[in-house]
C-alpha positions in Angstrom: -0.4 -0.1 -0.1 3.1 2.8 0.9 4.7 1.8 -2.3 1.5 2.3 -4.4 1.1 5.5 -2.9 5.2 6.3 -3.2 4.9 5.5 -6.7 1.4 7.0 -7.2 3.2 10.6 -5.9 6.6 9.9 -7.7 4.8 9.6 -11.4 3.3 12.6 -10.6 -0.5 12.0 -10.1 -2.8 14.2 -7.5 -2.7 12.9 -4.2 -6.5 12.0 -3.1 -8.6 14.6 -1.1 -8.4 12.8 2.2 -4.2 12.6 1.9 -4.2 16.2 1.0 -6.5 17.0 4.2 -4.3 15.1 6.3 -1.0 16.3 5.1 -2.8 19.7 5.6 -3.7 19.1 9.3 -0.5 17.8 10.0 1.4 20.7 8.5 -1.1 23.1 10.3 -0.5 21.4 13.8 3.5 21.4 13.4 2.9 25.3 12.6 1.0 26.0 15.4 3.2 24.5 17.9 6.4 27.0 16.8 3.6 30.2 17.8 4.7 31.8 21.0 2.3 34.1 22.4 3.3 37.4 24.7 3.0 37.1 28.1 1.5 39.9 30.4 4.3 42.1 30.7 5.6 42.0 26.4 1.6 42.4 26.2 1.6 45.4 28.2 5.1 46.9 26.9 3.3 46.7 23.2 0.3 48.3 24.3 2.2 51.2 25.9 4.1 51.3 23.0 1.6 51.7 20.4 -0.6 54.3 22.8 2.5 56.6 23.0 2.7 56.3 19.1 -1.0 57.4 18.2 -0.6 60.0 20.6 3.0 61.3 18.8 1.0 60.9 15.4 -1.8 62.7 17.0 0.5 65.4 17.9 2.2 65.8 14.8 -1.4 66.2 12.7 -2.7 68.9 15.0 0.1 71.0 14.7 0.1 70.5 11.1 -3.9 71.3 11.1 -3.0 74.8 12.9 0.1 75.6 10.5 -2.3 75.1 7.6 -4.8 76.8 9.7 -3.0 79.4 10.2 -1.3 79.8 6.5 -5.0 79.7 5.1 -6.1 81.9 7.4 -3.6 84.4 7.3 -2.2 84.6 4.0 -4.2 83.0 1.3 -7.8 83.9 2.2 -8.4 87.5 1.1 -9.3 89.5 4.2 -13.0 90.4 4.0 -14.1 93.8 4.9 -16.6 94.1 7.7 -19.6 95.6 8.1 -20.9 95.9 4.8 
């Protein structure tokens, strides 16, 4: 039986669906064992880094918005006369 499978795979024939699924799930199980999940300390450090980065990015975008708003209000937009 094993010799027949080996000869059919060597000749280029497609493996059966059940053989393909068995191979897929055995490979999946092997890869799943390689996954490492962070512990609590690593997770909190990562969350803190992302939070600080978001605040930093928010400050940059806010500063850019203030500068561009000031440029539009004072330099680009014509001043409209009041009281007309």
